[in-house]
C-alpha positions in Angstrom: 97.6 -13.3 -76.3 94.8 -15.6 -77.4 93.4 -18.1 -74.9 93.5 -21.8 -75.8 91.1 -22.8 -78.5 89.6 -25.7 -76.5 88.4 -23.3 -73.7 87.0 -20.9 -76.3 85.2 -23.7 -78.1 83.7 -24.9 -74.8 82.6 -21.4 -73.9 81.0 -20.8 -77.3 79.3 -24.1 -77.2 77.9 -23.4 -73.8 76.7 -19.9 -74.8 75.1 -21.0 -78.0 73.4 -24.0 -76.4 72.0 -21.8 -73.6 70.8 -19.1 -76.1 69.2 -21.6 -78.5 67.4 -23.6 -75.9 64.3 -22.0 -74.5 64.4 -21.3 -70.7 63.1 -24.4 -69.0 62.5 -22.7 -65.7 64.4 -21.1 -63.0 66.5 -24.2 -62.2 67.7 -24.5 -65.7 68.7 -20.9 -65.9 70.6 -21.1 -62.6 72.3 -24.3 -63.9 73.3 -22.4 -67.1 74.8 -19.5 -65.1 76.8 -22.0 -62.9 78.1 -23.7 -66.0 79.1 -20.4 -67.6 80.8 -19.4 -64.3 82.8 -22.6 -64.3 83.9 -22.1 -67.9 85.0 -18.5 -67.2 87.0 -19.5 -64.1 88.7 -22.3 -66.0 89.5 -20.0 -68.9 91.0 -17.4 -66.5 93.1 -20.1 -64.8 94.5 -21.2 -68.2 95.1 -17.6 -69.3 97.0 -16.9 -66.1 99.2 -20.0 -66.7 99.8 -18.8 -70.3 100.7 -15.3 -69.0 103.6 -16.9 -67.1 105.3 -17.6 -70.4 105.1 -13.9 -71.6 107.7 -11.3 -71.0 105.2 -8.9 -69.3 103.3 -11.1 -66.9 101.6 -8.5 -64.7 99.8 -6.7 -67.5 98.7 -10.0 -69.1 97.3 -11.3 -65.8 95.6 -7.9 -65.1 93.9 -8.0 -68.6 92.7 -11.6 -68.0 91.5 -10.7 -64.5 89.6 -7.7 -65.9 87.9 -9.8 -68.6 86.9 -12.4 -65.9 85.5 -9.7 -63.6 83.3 -8.3 -66.5 82.0 -11.7 -67.4 81.3 -12.8 -63.8 79.6 -9.4 -63.2 77.2 -10.1 -66.1 76.4 -13.5 -64.5 75.8 -11.9 -61.1 73.4 -9.4 -62.6 71.5 -12.3 -64.2 71.3 -14.1 -60.9 70.1 -10.9 -59.2 67.3 -10.7 -61.8 66.4 -14.3 -61.1 66.3 -13.7 -57.3 64.1 -10.7 -57.7 61.7 -12.6 -60.0 61.6 -15.4 -57.4 60.8 -13.0 -54.6 58.0 -11.5 -56.6 56.6 -14.9 -57.4 56.6 -15.9 -53.8 54.7 -12.7 -52.8 52.1 -13.4 -55.6 51.8 -17.0 -54.4 51.3 -15.9 -50.7 48.6 -13.4 -51.7 46.8 -16.0 -53.9 46.9 -18.6 -51.0 45.4 -16.0 -48.6 42.8 -15.0 -51.1 41.8 -18.6 -51.7 41.4 -19.2 -48.0 39.2 -16.1 -47.6 37.1 -17.1 -50.6 36.6 -20.6 -49.3 35.5 -19.3 -45.9 33.1 -16.9 -47.6 31.7 -19.7 -49.8 31.2 -22.0 -46.8 29.4 -19.2 -44.8 27.2 -18.4 -47.7 26.3 -22.1 -48.2 25.4 -22.4 -44.5 23.4 -19.2 -44.6 21.4 -20.4 -47.7 20.4 -23.7 -46.0 17.2 -23.8 -43.9 18.0 -24.1 -40.1 16.8 -27.7 -40.0 19.2 -28.8 -42.7 22.2 -27.0 -41.3 24.8 -29.5 -40.0 25.6 -29.4 -36.3 29.1 -28.3 -35.6 30.8 -31.0 -33.7 34.3 -29.5 -34.0 35.5 -26.2 -32.8 34.5 -23.3 -35.0 37.1 -21.7 -37.2 38.5 -18.3 -36.7 36.0 -16.6 -39.0 33.1 -18.3 -37.2 34.5 -17.3 -33.8 34.7 -13.7 -35.0 31.1 -13.8 -36.1 30.0 -15.3 -32.8 32.0 -12.6 -30.9 30.3 -9.8 -32.9 26.9 -11.3 -32.4 27.3 -11.7 -28.6 26.8 -8.8 -26.3 29.8 -6.6 -26.1 31.7 -7.9 -23.2 35.0 -7.4 -24.9 36.4 -3.8 -24.5 35.8 -1.9 -27.7 37.8 0.9 -29.3 36.8 4.2 -27.6 35.1 6.8 -29.6 36.5 10.3 -30.2 34.3 11.8 -27.5 35.4 9.2 -25.0 39.0 9.8 -25.8 38.6 13.5 -25.4 36.9 13.0 -22.0 39.7 10.7 -20.9 42.3 13.2 -22.0 40.5 16.0 -20.2 40.3 14.0 -17.0 44.0 13.1 -17.3 44.9 16.7 -17.9 42.9 17.7 -14.8 44.7 15.1 -12.7 48.0 16.3 -14.0 47.2 20.0 -13.2 46.0 19.0 -9.7 49.3 17.2 -9.0 51.2 20.3 -10.3 49.1 22.5 -7.9 49.8 20.2 -5.0 53.5 20.2 -5.8 53.5 24.0 -5.9 51.7 24.3 -2.6 54.2 21.8 -1.0 57.1 23.9 -2.3 55.6 27.2 -1.0 55.0 25.6 2.4 58.5 24.3 2.5 59.9 27.7 1.7 57.6 29.4 4.4 58.7 27.0 7.1 62.3 27.4 6.0 62.0 31.2 6.2 60.3 30.9 9.7 63.1 28.7 11.0 65.7 31.1 9.7 63.8 34.1 11.4 63.5 32.2 14.7 67.2 31.3 14.6 68.1 34.9 14.0 66.0 36.0 17.0 67.4 33.4 19.4 71.0 34.3 18.6 72.6 36.4 21.5 73.7 39.9 20.8 77.4 40.3 20.4 79.2 41.5 23.6 80.5 45.0 23.1 84.2 45.4 23.3 85.5 47.0 26.6 86.2 50.6 26.2 89.9 51.3 26.3 91.1 53.3 29.4 92.1 56.9 28.8 
């Protein structure tokens, strides 16, 4: 069964126009994909209606549905490629923006450092994050710093000693508890009265 000519003609026209015209950007490409999807869905609906006139309806509809799935799958793959390209472009743009900020800050600092102290402008507004970091590094170290390897080892050794001392105390406490429990048991045994002997039976 051949689909109606009008639908094929529209599909061919859409495909040839999209292939001939150079890609005018992401928006144009997505618009092309949306148009092709609409053409495919329209064609499938018309094919399904035409299948109703055939003797074997199910196989005709299945074949049309298979063709539609294949064509829509191609469009989905094209959209996935566009999405991936967009994600990569956004990542590149973010990196470029961050680098531009860093470069501008470095340039500003170099310009200020090159000026003689008398010509340097007085900062009337709050310093930026970079300047604050420079001031913090120039100031005496009041902020806690990252401990060195030797300091970490010393802290770990002290922590280990405290742990071992707690373990020894717990062991001593257990031993004392066991001794006192044993003493109480021994005292209890001693204080128990002896059993009364049974009266000897008369001969």
